[in-house]
N, C-alpha and C positions, 0 to 999 in steps of 0.2 A: 504493499499500500504506500503511495506516495504521500509524503507530508507536505501540507501547504504552509506557506508562511503568512502569518497574520500581522499587518501592519498596525501599530498603534500610534495614534496622534490624539491625545487627549489632555485636559487639565486634571491633575491628581495631587493628592497628598500621598508621599511616598515614605515608607518607614524602612529604613536600612539597618542591617545588623549594626550593633555597635551603638544602638540608641540614637541614631542620626535620623533626623526628619526633615524633609524638603517638601515644598509645595511649589508646582510649577507645570510647565507644558511638558509632557512626556511623549517622545517619539522613539520608534525603533531604529537602531543603527546597526546594519550588518557589517561586521568586520571579519574577513576571512570567512571561517565556517561557523563562527558564533554571532548570535544576535545580542547586542547591548541596548541599553536604555539610555537615551539622552534626556536629562532633567534640565530645562532651561528655567532658572530661578528668577522671577521679575524683581525688578528694583522698585521703588516707590514712585518712579516718575513715568511709568509706562514703558520702560525698556527692560533689558535683561541685565540683572546684576552679575550673574555668572552661569555657566553650564557645567554640569556634571555628567559624566558617562559611566554607566555602572553595568556590571554583569547581572544577568537575571538572578543568579544565586546569591547576590548581595541584597536582595530585596525581600523584607519580612512581609510587607503588606502594601497594598496600593488601593486608595480610595478615590474614585472619580469625584471631582469637585468642579464648581464653576470657576471661570477665569477670575471673576469678581473675589470669590473666596481665597483663591490662590494668591492674588494680589494683597488682599487684606492680610492673610497669614504672613506673607513676606514683610509688609509694613510693620506688623505688630512684632515680629520676631527681630526686625532689624537685620536681616540676613546679610552678613559681610561676605565678600568674596573670600574664597579660601586662599591661604598664603602657602605657596609651596615652599618646602624646606629642602635645600639642595646641599649635599655634603661638599666640602672643598675637594677639589681634585689635585692631588699632589703633582707638582711639577716633575716630570720624568727625569729631567736633567739633574735636578737636586736630588732626587731618590737615588740615582745612579752614583752621585758623589758620595752620598751618605753610605751606601754599601761599600764603596772603595775604602772609606775611612775605617769601617768595621773590620775589612780584611787586614789592615796594617796594625790593628790593635794587637797588643801582646797578649797571649793567652796564659793565664796564671796556672802553674802545675803545683 
């Protein structure tokens, strides 16, 4: 039996594992062989504050709501855009010199 792909495009309150809750426009996003959900969280001015793309397995629950409810939820929560945390990438040149210094160190016996 062939599986059909159902496209989703609706306003919803989305509960994610980890006690995260978002409200916004939810659409399906096929990536490779997996279907993800994109949640566009509205700002208080009629635009989009940020978008979040999640795997279906990260969703605990999804409740369809109206656009007005999603916008009110975002205004009430004051949903800030997430801030990505990036680890510093060591300079390869410096790392190579640090290794050279370690080779020159005397080994205590």
